[in-house]
C-alpha positions in Angstrom: 114.2 -80.6 -185.5 113.3 -83.2 -182.5 115.8 -86.6 -182.8 113.4 -89.8 -183.5 115.6 -92.0 -184.6 117.4 -93.5 -187.8 115.1 -93.6 -191.1 115.2 -97.3 -190.9 114.4 -97.7 -187.3 111.2 -94.9 -188.0 110.3 -97.4 -191.6 110.4 -100.6 -188.5 107.9 -97.7 -186.5 105.7 -97.5 -188.9 105.3 -100.6 -190.5 104.3 -101.9 -187.3 101.7 -99.3 -186.6 100.1 -100.5 -190.2 98.8 -104.2 -188.0 95.4 -103.3 -186.0 95.0 -102.4 -182.5 99.4 -101.3 -182.8 100.2 -97.8 -182.3 103.3 -95.8 -182.8 104.5 -95.9 -178.8 103.6 -99.8 -179.3 105.8 -100.4 -182.0 108.4 -98.4 -180.8 108.5 -100.7 -177.7 108.7 -103.8 -180.2 111.4 -102.1 -182.1 113.4 -101.7 -179.3 112.8 -105.0 -177.6 113.9 -106.8 -181.1 117.7 -104.6 -181.4 118.3 -105.5 -177.5 119.3 -108.9 -179.3 118.9 -108.1 -182.5 121.0 -111.2 -183.5 118.8 -113.8 -181.6 115.7 -112.2 -181.7 114.8 -110.5 -185.2 115.8 -114.0 -187.4 113.7 -115.7 -185.4 110.5 -113.4 -186.0 111.3 -113.1 -189.5 111.4 -117.3 -189.9 108.3 -117.8 -188.5 106.7 -115.1 -190.7 108.0 -116.8 -193.7 107.2 -119.8 -192.7 103.4 -118.4 -191.8 103.4 -116.6 -195.5 104.2 -119.7 -197.1 102.7 -122.4 -195.2 99.0 -121.3 -194.1 96.2 -121.3 -196.7 92.5 -121.1 -196.4 90.7 -124.3 -195.7 89.0 -126.1 -198.7 85.6 -126.8 -196.7 85.1 -124.2 -194.1 87.9 -121.2 -195.3 89.6 -121.1 -191.8 93.3 -120.4 -191.8 95.4 -124.4 -192.4 98.6 -125.5 -193.3 96.8 -128.1 -195.5 94.1 -128.6 -197.8 91.5 -129.3 -195.0 92.0 -128.0 -191.4 91.9 -129.9 -188.3 88.1 -129.1 -188.0 87.0 -130.1 -190.5 89.2 -133.7 -190.7 88.1 -134.1 -186.6 85.5 -137.1 -186.6 84.3 -136.5 -183.5 83.2 -133.2 -183.5 79.0 -133.4 -184.5 79.1 -132.7 -188.5 75.3 -132.0 -188.4 76.3 -128.6 -186.5 77.6 -125.5 -188.6 78.5 -122.5 -187.0 79.2 -119.2 -189.5 81.0 -116.1 -188.5 82.3 -114.0 -190.5 86.8 -113.9 -190.5 88.5 -116.5 -189.2 89.7 -115.0 -186.3 85.9 -115.5 -184.5 86.8 -119.2 -185.4 89.9 -119.3 -182.5 87.9 -116.7 -180.1 85.3 -119.4 -179.8 87.3 -122.5 -180.1 88.9 -121.4 -176.9 85.5 -121.1 -174.9 85.3 -124.8 -175.5 81.9 -124.7 -175.7 81.5 -125.4 -179.7 82.1 -129.2 -180.8 80.7 -128.6 -184.3 82.2 -127.2 -187.9 82.5 -124.0 -189.3 81.6 -121.9 -192.3 83.9 -118.6 -192.8 82.6 -116.3 -194.7 85.3 -113.4 -195.7 83.4 -110.6 -194.4 79.8 -109.5 -193.9 77.3 -107.6 -196.0 77.7 -104.0 -196.9 76.2 -102.7 -200.1 77.4 -98.9 -199.2 80.8 -99.9 -199.2 80.2 -102.3 -202.3 79.9 -105.8 -200.5 76.8 -108.1 -201.4 76.0 -111.3 -201.4 78.4 -112.1 -204.1 81.5 -110.5 -202.4 81.4 -113.2 -199.6 81.3 -116.7 -199.5 77.1 -117.5 -199.2 76.9 -119.3 -202.2 79.5 -121.7 -201.3 77.5 -122.0 -197.4 74.1 -122.5 -199.9 76.4 -125.3 -201.6 77.8 -126.6 -198.7 74.5 -127.1 -196.6 72.6 -129.0 -199.8 75.5 -131.0 -199.9 75.8 -132.7 -196.7 73.8 -133.6 -193.9 74.0 -130.3 -191.8 70.7 -130.4 -189.4 71.6 -126.9 -187.5 73.6 -123.4 -188.8 74.2 -120.9 -186.1 74.5 -117.5 -187.2 77.6 -116.1 -185.4 78.1 -113.4 -187.2 79.2 -109.7 -185.2 76.2 -108.0 -183.1 76.1 -104.9 -185.6 74.1 -103.3 -188.4 75.9 -105.3 -190.9 76.5 -108.1 -188.7 72.7 -108.6 -188.4 71.8 -107.5 -192.1 74.1 -111.2 -193.2 72.8 -113.0 -190.3 69.0 -111.9 -192.0 70.4 -112.4 -195.4 71.3 -115.9 -194.5 68.0 -117.0 -192.4 65.7 -116.4 -195.4 68.1 -118.0 -197.6 67.7 -120.6 -195.9 64.0 -121.1 -195.3 62.5 -124.3 -196.7 65.7 -125.9 -196.3 64.0 -128.3 -192.9 67.4 -126.6 -191.5 67.6 -125.0 -188.1 68.9 -121.7 -187.8 69.8 -120.3 -184.3 71.8 -117.0 -183.7 74.0 -116.7 -181.0 73.1 -115.2 -178.0 73.7 -110.6 -177.5 73.2 -109.1 -174.6 75.2 -107.5 -171.7 78.5 -109.1 -171.0 78.6 -110.9 -167.0 80.3 -107.9 -165.2 79.1 -104.8 -166.9 77.2 -102.2 -165.5 74.1 -101.1 -167.7 75.4 -97.3 -166.6 78.2 -98.0 -169.7 76.6 -100.4 -172.2 75.9 -98.4 -175.7 72.5 -98.3 -176.5 72.4 -100.7 -179.5 73.6 -103.4 -177.1 71.3 -102.8 -174.0 68.6 -102.8 -176.6 69.3 -106.3 -177.7 69.6 -107.3 -174.0 66.0 -106.1 -173.8 64.8 -107.8 -176.6 66.4 -111.3 -176.3 65.2 -111.2 -172.7 64.6 -115.3 -171.6 62.2 -116.5 -169.2 64.2 -116.9 -165.3 64.8 -120.6 -165.2 
């Protein structure tokens, strides 16, 4: 039988491999790196993770990650309080913030509609979104769900729910990324790029 390491090493590799995007080889490299200076690296990592789990919660307003009752974005009065960007997951907030192009508020749904998996409007925060819109001065809702079947269905459901509320509803642009090649673009993305085409300015 091929030797692949002590049981504790194997257990650590298997635990890291559970993380999205981390395969067995990547997990092994990370564990090897930690073991080179375990007295320095491992306590730092475990302390940081323990602090993360004990301090981070969901913001009471947008449901993004926060260490306070409300996150820094929701309490920043310099941001545009009239524009609300609806996303699926707290990680989407980080992605949009990195772009530096959005200066409004967020609402995190916590998922998308997926009837076959038993996920309906009651399982994600659509009801909270409606209450938030009604109780505030929101003038525009940007639907920034993923450009796939579930994301589109969720965006469509929300847009219908917002009808008659005098609120502008927009959808993030979708299509071929800058520098992309038509030859290697999937049919769904290419189809959306054609459908959502705009006039050349």
